[in-house]
C-alpha positions in Angstrom: -3.8 29.0 -9.1 -4.2 25.4 -8.1 -1.2 23.4 -6.8 0.4 21.2 -9.4 0.0 18.1 -7.2 -3.7 18.6 -6.8 -4.3 18.7 -10.6 -2.1 15.6 -11.0 -4.0 13.8 -8.3 -7.3 14.6 -10.1 -5.8 13.3 -13.4 -4.6 10.1 -11.7 -7.9 9.6 -10.0 -9.8 10.1 -13.2 -7.5 7.6 -15.0 -8.0 5.1 -12.2 -11.8 5.6 -12.6 -11.6 4.8 -16.3 -9.3 1.9 -15.7 -11.7 0.4 -13.2 -14.2 0.0 -16.1 -12.1 -2.8 -17.5 -13.5 -6.3 -16.8 -10.4 -7.8 -15.2 -9.8 -4.9 -12.8 -11.2 -4.9 -9.2 -12.8 -1.5 -9.1 -13.4 -1.5 -5.4 -9.7 -2.2 -4.6 -8.5 0.3 -7.1 -10.8 3.0 -5.7 -9.7 2.4 -2.1 -6.0 2.3 -3.2 -6.3 5.6 -5.0 -8.1 7.3 -2.1 -5.6 6.1 0.4 -2.6 7.0 -1.8 -4.1 10.5 -2.5 -4.4 11.0 1.3 -0.8 9.9 1.8 0.5 12.1 -1.1 -1.6 15.1 0.2 0.0 14.9 3.7 3.6 14.6 2.4 4.3 18.3 2.1 8.0 18.0 2.6 8.5 16.2 -0.7 8.7 17.9 -4.1 6.1 17.4 -6.7 7.8 14.6 -8.6 8.4 12.5 -5.4 4.8 13.1 -4.3 3.5 11.8 -7.6 5.9 8.8 -7.5 4.8 8.0 -3.9 1.1 8.3 -5.0 1.6 5.8 -7.8 3.7 3.4 -5.7 1.0 3.6 -2.9 -1.7 2.8 -5.4 0.2 -0.2 -6.7 0.9 -1.5 -3.2 -2.7 -1.0 -2.0 -4.2 -2.6 -5.1 -1.8 -5.5 -5.1 -2.0 -6.4 -1.4 -5.8 -5.9 -0.9 -6.8 -9.4 -2.0 -4.2 -11.1 0.1 -5.0 -9.1 3.3 -8.7 -9.7 2.7 -8.2 -13.4 2.5 -6.2 -13.5 5.7 -8.5 -11.2 7.8 -12.2 -11.0 8.5 -12.6 -7.7 6.6 -14.4 -8.5 3.3 -14.3 -5.0 1.8 -11.5 -4.6 -0.7 -12.1 -0.9 -0.7 -11.3 -0.4 3.0 -8.4 -2.8 2.9 -6.8 -1.2 -0.2 -7.3 2.3 1.3 -5.5 1.4 4.6 -2.9 -0.6 2.8 -2.0 2.2 0.4 -1.8 4.6 3.4 0.4 2.4 5.6 2.5 0.2 3.3 4.8 2.9 2.0 5.8 4.4 5.4 6.3 0.9 6.8 8.5 0.0 3.8 10.6 3.1 4.3 11.1 2.3 8.0 12.0 -1.3 7.2 14.5 -0.1 4.6 16.1 2.3 7.0 16.4 -0.5 9.6 18.0 -2.8 7.0 20.5 -0.1 6.1 21.6 0.1 9.8 21.6 -3.6 10.6 24.1 -6.3 10.1 23.2 -9.4 8.1 23.0 -11.6 11.2 20.6 -9.2 12.8 18.4 -9.1 9.7 18.4 -12.9 9.4 17.6 -13.5 13.1 14.8 -10.9 13.2 13.2 -12.0 9.9 13.3 -15.7 10.8 11.5 -14.9 14.1 9.0 -12.7 12.4 8.1 -15.2 9.6 7.9 -18.0 12.1 5.5 -16.0 14.3 3.5 -15.0 11.1 3.3 -18.6 10.0 2.1 -19.7 13.5 -0.6 -17.0 13.5 -1.8 -16.9 9.9 -0.8 -20.4 8.6 -3.4 -22.3 6.6 -2.8 -25.4 8.6 -3.9 -23.7 11.8 -7.3 -22.6 10.5 -8.8 -26.2 10.6 
């Protein structure tokens, strides 16, 4: 008997395939996000089925939403590759950031994020790409 998560993954993948036929949907980014999210959900064996399905859907959404922005900021032009890696890494990174936020004080959060966004602006700012 197949595992319930595998049949759900097949159903979500088939739905994403049908959704990619719509004219306003970037099919490449959606395909990459579904593949990356399915890999992430497959490897999370410690979670129950409902949490694995929710993490799969959240990873697909993150990978699909962030792929165009990351593609415009890097030299990688393939939305499929970027969406796949984004959907695999975005959720674990967000979980680690949220655990750090829960442990930190407001001053530590403000100081760290201001340094981080300043460094990001200096590295990826539009005015530096002249």
